[in-house]
N, C-alpha and C positions, 0 to 999 in steps of 0.2 A: 969983378974981382972973382971975390968969394959965390957974387950970383952965377955968375959964369962954370965956377965948380959947381957948383953945388942945380943948379941945371944940368950939371953934365953926371954927379951925383945922383939926380932927382932919374936922371934919364938912365943911368948904369940899370937904378935902383925898379926902372920902370921895364927896362927890358929883360932886367934877371924875374920881374912877374910874370911879362910877360914868353919867355921861357924855360917857366917851369907851369908855367900854363899848358904852355903848348907839348911840353916832356910829358902832363898828368894827359893829356887828350890821348897822345902818339902812344900810351902804353896804353888807354884804355883803347884804342884804333886796335893799338896793337895786340892787347887783347881779347877783342870783337873777331880777327882778324883768325887769329891761333885758334879759337873758341868756335866760330866757321869753319879753319879750317878742319878741324878736329871732326865739325862735327859732317863734314863733305870727307873726310877720310873716313870717317863711321860709315860714312849713307852708302860712303862707296862702298867701303870692304864688304859694309851688308849687304850691300843690295848686290857686288861681288856672287857672295854666296849666297843669295835668293837665287839668283841667275844659277848659279854650276847646279844646286839643288834642283830647280827646274829641266837647266840642260841636261841633268840627268836623269829625271824621269822619263823629257821625252825620249831621250835614247834608249827607253824601254819599253817606248810603243813599237806597237805590232807594226813590220811593212804591207803598206796595205797596197794595193792595185782598187781606184774607185769605178776605172771604166768595164772591171766584167766583176760587180758585182752580184746581177743574177746568177749570170752562169755558175758564179760557186754556194750557190740555194741550193739548201735539200727542196724538192718537190713533190706533190704527192700522188705516186701513183695512180690510173685506172686498172678496172679490168670492164671492159667493154664485149655486148656481145657481135654476131659477125651482123648487124646494124649498125651500128654503131651506139646504142643504149647504154648506157653504164649500169654495169653490177653491184663493180663494191667497189669503194675508194680504198687505193691505200696508202699507209703514212706513217712515221715510223710515231709510235704511240702517242710524243710527248709535243710532234712539232708535224702538224697538217698545215703542207702550202700548197697555192697553186698561184702560178703567177701569171700579171692577165698587166698589159702596153698602158700606160694613164689616158691612152685616149680612151679605155673600155669602165674607166673609173670618171664617173658621170661631177661636174660640178660641185653637185649642194655635198656629194662627201667628201668632198679635197675640198672645199671652203670647210665643213664641219671641225674636218682636223684642223682646219688651219686658225679657226675660231678661234678654239679653245682649248686650241696646245701651241703655236707658234703664230700669234694676226701678223707681224712685221716679217716676215719669213720675205717675202720678195725684197725688202731691203735692206736687212743686214748684212753680214758677211760670212755668216757662221753663227759669227754670239751677238747679242745682245745684249747691249751697255747696257742701254736703258733699264731692259728687266733683271738688270742683274744688281743693278743699283739701288730699285725699288725693291730686290727680295732683299737684299743685305739689310734697309735698311728696319725691312715688313721681319725678319729672324729675328733683330738686333731687339725689335721693342717684346718679342714671344721669348725671352729668350732660350734663344732655339737656331744653332746656326742650319741645322737643315732641313728648319719647320717648310718651308718653302724655294722649292725650285727655280731653277732661270733658264733652265736646259732648251734653247732654237730645236727644230725639226733633223735640222742637222746634226745636233748632238744628241738627241734621242735616236735615230741614222747607225751614227759609230758604236756608240752606246751598245743598241743591239745586236750589232754586227761583228766587233771584235772586241769587244770588253764587259767584263762585269755586274752586277747588278746593285756592288760594294759602295758605301757612300763613306768612300774618302776623296782626301788633300791629293794625292795621289790617280786617283784615277780618275780624274776632274781635269786636273792637267793635262792629263794624256787625250780626252777624251774633248778637248777646246784645241790642242794641235790637230788634231784626227779630222778636226770638224772646219776646222781652217784650212787643212791640204784637202778638205774636198771640195768645198766651195773655189779652189782655183783651180779645179780640173774638172766640175761636176757642173751642167748650167740649173739652174731651180727646176726643169723639168724635171732632170733626170732626179735629182736629190729625192724630191716627190712621188717618182716614180719609182724609185725604189724601198722610201719609206714606210708606201705605201702597198706593198708586197714585202714585207722585213716585219709589221709591227703585231706582235703576241695580242689576241685579241679574246682568251680564254677559249674553253672548251678546247685545247689542245690545235684553235686555230689560230696561224701566221699568216695578214695578208690582209686584204679584202675579201678579197673573190672568195674565200673560203668558207672565211666570217659572216659571210653574206647571204654562202648556204647552209653553214652550220644551225644559226639561226632564225633565216626565214627564206630556207630552201628555193633560194634565189640565186641568179648571175650578179653585181655590182650594182654592172648599169642596170638593172630594173627595180634597184630602191626607194622606194619613196623620200621626200624628205626627213619626215618624221624617222625612217629605220633608219638611214643616214646619219641623223644625229646621235640617235641609238648608238649605234657600232663606233664612235665615233667616241662615246663618254668610259668604251672600257678599255680606254688606253691610258686611259689615270690607273687603273690597276683595276687586272682582271677578272681578281679575286671580289671586289666588292662591290664594282658598278657592270661586268658581264651583265648583258640581260636578261637568262637564267638558271640556275645556280639544278646540278645534276642533283636527285635523290635514291636513295635505294626504294623499292617496292613497298616494303614491309618499311618503311619512316614517314609515312606519310597519312597519321595519325592525325596529326595538328593542323596539316596545310588545306587550303580550303580548296575544296573542289573548283571554283571557278580561279583561281592559282594554278591549277594543274595546265602547261598549254601546251604541254604531247609529252610523248613517248620519242624514246632511242632503245637502240637494240648494239650493247658493244659486245663483239663473242657474239658468246648467246645469253648472257643477261640485258635483258630490260630495264631504265630507269626515266624516273620520269621527269621532266622536267618545268621546273617552280617559277615564278614571276618573279620578279626582281627588284621592288621601289624602288632602289637606290640609282637601278639602272637610270629609272622612269624621271625618278631625282635630277639623275645628270643630267642627263638628255635635255630638259625642260630648261636650265642651264646651257647651255647650249646654242637650244634655238634664240631665248634671249639675246646673248652673244651674239650669234650670226642677226639678228634682228635691228641690234647694234651697231654693229661695220656693218651694215647696208649688204648684207652677201643676200639677203632674203626682205620681200617687201610685205608688208601686214598684213596681205591677204592668202601669201602663202605661211606664214609662219601662223597663223590661226588655223589654216586646216593640219596645218602639221601638231602642232600643241592639242586639236581636238581628234587624234588618232584613235582608235584603240588600239594598243599597241596588244593586247595579252589575244587577239580575235591576231594581229599582223606578225604574230611568234607564231615560225614554223616548222620545230625542230626536223633539220635536213641531217639523210638518215648515212651512217658512212658507206652501211653497206644496204646502197639502193632496192635491190629486187627482193621481195619476203622469201626469202631463201637460205635455211638451213649453210655453216658455214665452210661444212667438210669442201663440200666440189670447191669452194674457189679457196682455199687453204693448200687441195690440192694443185690448183694451175698452178700457185702464186711455188710451190715446191716442183715443179716439172720446168717452170720456167728460171728457178736458181738452179736447178742441176744440167742444165742445156749454159744459162751462162761462162759456167763451172769448165762444162765440158769443149764450147765454142768458142769462149772470148779468156779461157785462161786466169777465170779469176778463183779466189776461191772462196769458199762458202760463204765468209761474215764478208765480203768486198761484191758478193753476188746476189746478196743479201740486202745490203744495205743499198748497191742498187735498183733494186726494188722495191725498195718503204722512203725512201729518197731522190731517185732518180728522174722521177717527170715520167715517168714509163707512161703508153698507151699498149695494152696488153690485150687483144683480141681473143677470147676467148671461144671455143667451140660448143658448149653446154645450154644448153636451149631453155632460155628463163620458165616456157610456158612448160616444156615437160622437165624441166627438175621441180615446179612446183605440185602437176600432177603428179607426179614420180612419190614426192612429199605427202603430197592431202590421201592417194593411195594407202601410205602405212600406216595413218592414223589409223584403218580400221582393221591391220595388220590380223586379228586373233579372230572377226568374224571372215573372212580373205581367206584367210590361212584355212581352218579352219569348217567353216561352209555354214557356218551359223555360230552366233553369240556362245560365246564362255559364259557360263555356270559354274555352280557347286562350288567344292572344294578342290576339284585339279588345276592345278595352273595349267594356262593355254601351252598348247604345244609336247610338253611333262610328258613322259613312259610315270604313269602315278600310281603303282603295284605294291604290294609288300613284295618283299625280296623271298624266296624260296631258290634249291636246286633244284632242277628239272632235268635228268637223265642225263647231269654230270653237268650241265649248262646251270649258268645265271638268267634266273628269270625277274625283273622287277627292281626295285631301287631302292626301297624306303626300307627301314628295320621298325618296330615294333612302339615306337619315339618320332615316326618321321623324321629322324636323318636320313640324310639324301648316302646310301650307299656306292659304290662301282661294280662294276662287273666279278673283284674280287673280297668283293666283299666290306670291302674297307669304305670307313667313312669318309666322305669328300665337301660334306656341307652337312654341318647342325642348323640343325632350326631354330633361331635365334633366345630361343625361349631355353635351349636347352641346355644356354653355352652362359650367354651372357644375364646379367640380371634387367633392370628397368633402365638400372644409372650404366648403363652397357660397359659396366666393370666383368671381367670373365671369374665365373663360380665352377670351384669345385668339390665336389661334396668329398662326406669324408674317408672312403675309401679309395679318395682319388690320389690323397697325397700323405704326409707321414712325417715327422722329425726323429731326427737317429740318435744314436749316442752323445753327439758333439754340437747336439743343439741344430745341425744344419735340416732346412729344410727338401724332402725327399715329395719328387712330383713323380705318381706312373698313372695321370691320365691321357687317356686317347685322345684327349682334345689339342697335342701335343704334337706336331712330327719332331724327331730329333735328327742333325743333322752335326756333321762335325762345327761347327761353329758358330750355329745359331739355334733356339728353340723358335719352331715356325707357328702360330699357333690355327688348327683350323678354321677356314675359312666358313661364313652362317647363308639364311636366307630367312627371306622371308615372303608371301606372298598379297603384294596387292590390290590393291579395292578390285581394279580390272583385271583383278587373276590369272598375274604376270609373275612369275616365280624372278625374285629378285635378287639377286648373290650379291655380301658384301664381303669385300675383301678386312681381314686381320692379317696383322701384318705377324715379326716376330716380337719375342718375349727384351724388351730393354733392359740388359742383363748383365749383357758385354760376354766379357772370357768367365764372370763368373761362377763358373756350373762345373759342370762336374756328369759326366756320365757314368753310369752308375751299370745300365744293363741296354742291350740294344737288338733289336728284329727288326730288321728292315727299318721303321722310320716309328715306330715306339720303342716305345723300353723305360727306364728310370731316369731322372737326370737330379740332380741337388743344388741349390742354391746357396754359396757361401754363405758361414755366418757374416762376418764382414760385411756386406754386402746388405744383408739383412741388418744387419745394426746402423749402417752408413743410409737405410732407406727405408725407413721404420713403416714409409706410406705405403709400400708395394702390396702389401693385401693385411686386410682385418681376418679374426675369425670372428665369430658372432655366434651370437647363442646358441643357434643352430647346428657348430662343431661344421655348420658351412667358411671357407675359404675362399677369400671373393679378393683378384686381382684388380689393381687398381686399375680405370683406363689409358692413368695417366704414362703408363710401362709397356704400351702396343698401340699400334696403328688401326686406328677400326670405322670402314667408310661406309661412311652413315647412309648417307645416298645410296649408293650400291648401281648395279648392273643390271636392266631388263634382260631374262632370260626367255626362252629362247630369242637368239640374236638373229640381224638378217641384213642383206647385203644385197644392192643390186647395182645394173649397171645400162643403160641403152644407150647405143651408140649406131650410128650411120654406118652400114659395114662398106659402103662401096668407097666411103672419104676416107672411114677410120674416126673419126672426129666424135669426139663422145659427148649425149647429147643430155644426158642425167647419170646421176651418180649419186647410192645412198650407202652410206657404211657403219651404219648402225640404228637403233631402234633407242630414242629416248637416252639418244647421242649427247650433252649439250658444253658447251664450251669449244674453245676454236685449239688448231690443232692438235685434233683427240685422235684414236688410233683408226684411221680408213680400214673398214673390213673389207671394201669391195678392190679395194690395191693392190692393199697389205697382208691379206691374211691368206698362208697358206694354207689350205683345207682337203681334205681325201676327195676328191670329183665323182668316185665311184662310180656308176655304171655310166656317166658322162664325158666318160673315159671313150665308149667302148667305138664310137667313129673315130677319132682320132687317130687311137693308137694303131688300130686293128680295122675294123672292112672297113679303112676309106686308103691302107696303102692297097689293102685287098683286093679294092678295087683297080687300082693304080696296077698290081702286079697282072690282074688280067680276069681274076675270076668274079664272076655277073652279083648281080641279086637275087638273082634263082639256081645259084649254087649252092646243091645240099649239104648242112652239117646234118647230126643226129646228135640228138636230147637226147644222151642216155647216161647209166651211172658210169663213172670217172673216180679214182684213187687219187689223193696223194702222193711225196713220200712215204710217210710213214704209214698207208695204208687205211686210209682214213676218210672216209668216203667222201668227195670237195673236186667242184665245187658243188654249192647246192642253190637251188633255184632260188625263186618269190616268193611261187607259191608249193615250197618245201615245206607246208601245213596241211596240204590236202591229201588226198588218198594217192594219188598217185604223183608223184612227182616229177616225170618225166615224160615229154613229147614225145620223144622219138625226131620222123625225119621232120625237117623245116628247111624252109630258103636261106639266107642269107638278110634277105627281108624282111621275114616271118620272125629269126633272131633279132633285130634290131628293133623291130615292132612290139615284140614284149621282153626285150632285156632279159634273154636268157644266157645263164652265165656259162653253164657247161661249156654253149657253141661258141661264147667269145672266147673263150681258155682256146679252145677245138678252131679254131681258128687261125689264134695268137700260136699256136701251136706249128700251121704249116707254114706260116709269112713267117715266120723264126722273131725275135725277139729285136733283132738289130733294127729290121724292115720299121717296127713299134721305134724306137728308139732315132731312124732319123725321121720318124715322121710325126716325131715329137721334140724335134730337133728343129725343122723346117718351121714349127709352128710357134719357134719361139719359146718355149721352157723349158728345153736343154740349150744353155751356155757350153760346148764343148773347149773354148777360149778360155771360160772365168767360171768355173765350175762352183767358183763360191758363190756368184751373185746371183747364182738362180733355185733354183727350191726342190731342185730332183737329185736324187742321191745317185753316186754312183758307184762301182765295185773299187774306185779305185780312191773315193771318197773314206769310205765303209767298210773294205771287202767280210765281212761279217753281217750287217744290215744294210741294205741298199736296195732299190728301183729295180731290180734288173732277175726280173722272176715273172712269173704268168700272175701273182694276183696284182700284183705292184700295175702292171705292164696292159692287164688283161682287165682285171675287173675294177682300178682306181685303188686299190687300198692303201696306197704312195707311203711311205713314211711322216714324209709333210708335207704335202698337199699342191695342188696353186689357186690362185687369183678368183675372184667370178672377172676379175675383168679382163686377164690373162687367156680363162675360159670363156669369157665370152667375143674376144677377140680373136679365138680357132676358127670358134661355131664360125664368126662372120664370114673365114676366108672359106668354106662353103657355101654360105649364101652367095659368096664372091665368084663363081665358079669359081676354086679354085686358085682364088689372088688374094694371099694374108694383106693388109693393110695395118700395119704398126700403127694401134687407138693413139689418137693424140687429145690435149685436151686444149692449145689454145693454137691458134693457125699465125700470128707474125704478135713482133713488140715495135713499139715505135720509139722513138727519142719525145721530145715534150717539143720540137722542132716538123716531126714528122718523117724525119727518116728511117728508114729501118735498121735496125739492129739486128733483130735473127727473125728470119721466115723460117718456121716452122711445118716442113714440105714430110707427108711419112713417108715413113721406109716400105717398100713394097716388096715381094715373093711372091713367085711359083711353088703353092707347096702339092700341089694334087693338078693332072690334065683336066679340061674344063669339060672334058666327059663324062668324066669320075665323080667329080664335085657335082654336076647335075643331077648324076645321079644318086648319089648320096644327098640332097638336098631333096632328090622326091622320095626317098624311103624316106628319112623324117619326115614328110607331107605324111605321108601314109601312116607313120607312128603314132601323130595327132588321130588319123582321123580310123585307121582303125585299130591303135595301139595305146600302150598304158597311157602315153600323151594325152587322150580322150580330151583329158581335163582344160585342155592350153589352147580347145579349139576357141575362135573368137564369134561372135553370135552371124547368124546367118544371115544376116539383114543386111550385116554389113558387106558383106561380098569381098574379103581380105581371107586368103589363105594364109593359114601357120604353118610351121615346121619345129620341130626343137625335140629334145631326149630329155626324160629323166631322169637322176642319179643316185643309190642311197647307199651308203655306206653298209657294209655287213653289220656292223653293232647300233647303227640305227642312230649313226651322228650326228651326221653328214645329209642335207635335202640337199638339192638342186633340181634347175629347168632351167634347160637355155632354148631358148628357141627364136625363131625368127621371122617375118613377114616379108612382102616384097621389099618395103620402104623400110622397119628396124631389124635389130638385133637387140636381146634383153638376157642379161642371164640372172640370174635370181638364186640365192646359197642362202638357204635357215640352219642353225644350226648352233647348240651351245659355246660358251667363250673355254670352260670346262669341256676336254672329247669326251670327257671319261661318261658321261649325262646324255641318257637319251632320249629323242624323241618317240614322242607315239604316232602311232598310223605311217604314213611313208611318203613317197617324194609326189604322188601326185597331190596333193597340196600344198607343193611349190609350184603344178602345173595352174593349179585353181588359181593362185597370188600370182601366177606370170597374167595370167588370163584378165584377171581384174587390174594389171597393172596398166594393160596393154591394150585396154577399149581406153580409155580416154587419149592416152597419147593418139590412136587411129581414127579418134572423132574428125568428118570432119572430111576425111582423106577420101579418092577413087577408091572402088573395089577396085578388088588385082589377083590374077594368081602369079604363081611362077611358070616362068616358060620354060621348057623345058632343052636343051643344047638340040641344035640342027640336027648334029649324026649320029645322035640315039637313035637306036631302032628296034622299031614295036616288033618281037616277034612272040605268037603261041607258043608255050612250052608248057611240058605238064608239070606240078609241085611236088610232087613226091620226086623228080628225076632230074629237075634241072634239064630235058633234054627234051627232041623235040616228041609232039606225044603221038602216039598210033592211036586203031579205036578203041584199044581197053583201057586207057586213062579217060577217058571221058564216059567209061564204064564201071568206073571203083563205087564199090557200096556204101561209099561214105558223097557220093556225085562225083557229079564231071571235076578230075582235079587238072585241067586245061587253064592254063590262065596265061597274061597277056604280059611280058613286064619287056621290060629297056635295056638295049646291050649297048657296049661302047661296041665300035665296031672292030672284027675283030675277038670277040668273044663270042658271036652268035654260033650258037651248037648246030655241028651237023648229023651227029649222031640220034637217032631216033631212041627213046624210052625201051629201059630193061627191066624197069622195077617192075611195073608193070605184067603178069605174068597169068593165063587162062589156066584151072585147072582144075581133074577132076577130084573132088571133095565126098565124102561117105558123111552122112547127115547125120546120121547117129552119133559117132564119132569126133566128127567137127576133124578128123586128118583124112589127108589123104588115102582114097579110096587103093584096096590091095584087092586082090585078084579076088576072095573071097566073098565082099561086100555085094547083097541086094542089088539089083539095078535098079531096084525104085526107090534103093535111098541115095543111091548116088546123081550129083547136084555139079555144072558146070558155075564156078565162081572166079571174080574174079582177084586177085591180092598184089600186094607190093613185097619184092626179096630183098633182105638185109641180109650184106657181108658180114656185118660187124659183130661180131660175139663180147655180152657183159651178163651183169652179176643178174637174173632172173625174179631173186629173190623182191626184187620194187620193181611194182609195173608200170607198165611205159604206154601210156595212150594209143601206141597207135599198132600195138600188139595186136588186137583182134583183125588186124588186118595184115596180116606178115601171114606168106605159104609158108602152108605147115612143113614142118620138115619131119615129122611122123608118119607113118604112114596104119593106115587101119591096123587092129591087134585084135577089132570087138565079134567080126567072124572071122566062124572058117570056112570048111566046104560044106559042111551040112546046109550053114545058111542061104549058101550059096545058091543050093542043091534043089531045097524046099521052096526057094524063090524062085529057082527056072521050072520045077515038078507044075507050077501055080499058073505060070505062065501056057505049060502045054499042056494045058486040062481043058477042056471042052467047055464053053459059054453053056448055057440050058434055053432053050426056045422058049419062050413064055406067050400062049397063043391072047393072053392078054391087051386090049387097042390100048396104047397108052394115051390118056385126055390129053387134048390140048390145055393149055394156060388160061385159055379162056375157060377153059369146062371147068378145071378145076374149081378155080374162082368162085363161079356159079354154082355146086352144088356145095363148097363152104355160105355160102348164101344161103343157101337153104336150107 
């Protein structure tokens, strides 16, 4: 019983012990479970938190459409000539790209990028887990979480297209998300094609095609293996691994010559391209990797490694043709204007489209003609002067000391060789007369003072005083080529810290406040010589300056309106500079006469032989006006001249006479037809109408007849206007491009020039012939092309009254060209005359016409040749051929309906007393009376000025030198018997024989 009890007790103890153990284990299990549960809940919560963060970041990722990546990219545009040759590539300054299909990207180039950037590209799904793991280990070992990246090509594409280069977890999460998205939508080939067209590779080159052109001047499909590897190396860092670096030309002192692989011109600035050894090192690494991965074999590897990369590098030019930037800038400007007008774009939209739209713009510019024009201007001084410049006189400038002669200013220099205008005011200081060697403005003691309050008072004429600014008068230098170089000096940078004390015109006295001087103690200093020097930090100085005189030229095909060449200024550097050919409005002088006066007259029925009388006349003030170019001669007027001769000799009085006959309205209508006047939008033209300015406008004899316009016209507009004469009366609007196509070849704009009839073809043909004889017989003789070329020329010179502008606009059966020369400051005068421009035009046109067939102008078949008297313009009589100056009968051409039917009555026969050269009186002895041929003039004029043909005019007075006695004496002599001399008159031979004996 006890045993049983004992067993039961032991059994109970054992059970209790087991239960305790079990309870203990259960507690441990429960604790472990609770810990696991807590850890699980914690992990879940953390995971949820992290997941929430990731989800939040993903939601902020940009919306993308991978299916149209290439269509949304900016792509560089190109300007080509009409044969498709690239002249210039246009691109965003920061992103130059040309998109090409994957088929045009060689296998070696693809593999070069894959080998170094993502060799498991074909296996991964957008991210490379294995590469990420190895990257994490590496970065942990080096202690830099950003040391080594693990981005796949897909991730790089995402970053380049949609994200920034910021190194952050947020950007990386977005990158992974978008990479996965792209991989689901695009094929591997599509991803690779997009990548290779977007990857930045240095020198603003985006994509392999542009990079291939930038570094090797070839298409991507033509790259060698070595070149492919070098190009791929730049993907890691365009700063460190670009195949070459650009250096300024003045930073090459320590650069070995063999490292300079070429030169590029950006804008008008040239840079040297220097070989980058780091790029070479990375290229070798890539080639090693390609060999290791089996992309290339040993032979290919050895060939690539041994290729001379210095020789292979061939820097590509953005501007392919070696011409100035100005004509292409003009093309871009016109394209932008037309996109705004015809495509309703804003300026910014149009500009962006031009630079980033992948457009092909076909220009009318002929590169060969443009090069020829620019080459001619390198010899400007010689062609303009007719000889090499020498001495101290700057090229083309009037350079005489200033003085007053009969109330008119002559010369332009004061005693210190500062340049004065016609009123004696200084417009340019010689640089050393206003600036010291450090380019500070200096004032002599008599040009400044201090008042009692300590204010600086300046009285120097080196300043022009305006209401809110103080301008500094510009200065000049003369360079080694004897060119006058103007330097702009800006305003004095003193804000409103001034007070004008005295002012007459723009000169006077002003003070600078003491407070300003106290705060800006470095504005000036006064030396021991009491000369005050204003620091160069307080005004602008244009160091390089602008060569003067300036010039502009345009060459066009007048039948099509196509601009073939354009020159906008001498020695001008930089892009988007002022284009004097298209934008400078200058007084046209006598070149306006055929356009505003004589062509309208021919269209109104006047003929080329219409007589105009060059006689003294006066203006409203009673002053003798206008004066002719031969005013310096003793004979200042020529008398009767045909309309043709009046143009040939550019006679001012006759231009005004003719304008009075046709009326100013006819002149205005003609200029409107030629495009100079925009009646609908007056603000868009440079002609000043009475509605725009009632007091000072261009509706007057001086402006319309002699070209003394308020503003003037541009060389381009003048050239186009004369082109209408050459084109038999049809004006063709000048164009700089013919069409614009997009990257797919679709035509965006087709530029068909507007045309309009400005003259009857007969009148235009007649004017063309008059301008031809202006070259053969008139003032434009220097424009005649060499006889051996057999090409005729026609045109007209022009000079403004103050010699501020010289012009020549002329044409051949092939081209028309307009040439202008003048100073940017219109107050400066040129020396010589516009014949210099005719010579310059000739020298420009000779190379342009080399190799062209001989050609002459064809007269309109309707023009009728008729013999007329050039003293009356009528049919000749027998007297016309008996003129003491020789026959006055000429052959000229007439528009149908204008052929004269009347005979000359200007020539008359009269009996003259040879003693007095007056009409005979009844008392003039018969032996003094002679019959002569004269011309008559019905117009009265001031005889105090001699007229060239006065000697041939029919005398108006009867001889008063003889009386009845003189007549009777003569009559008695006639009636006296002749004495008979019986001596035999020897024969002629006998006389000679006697003399010999």
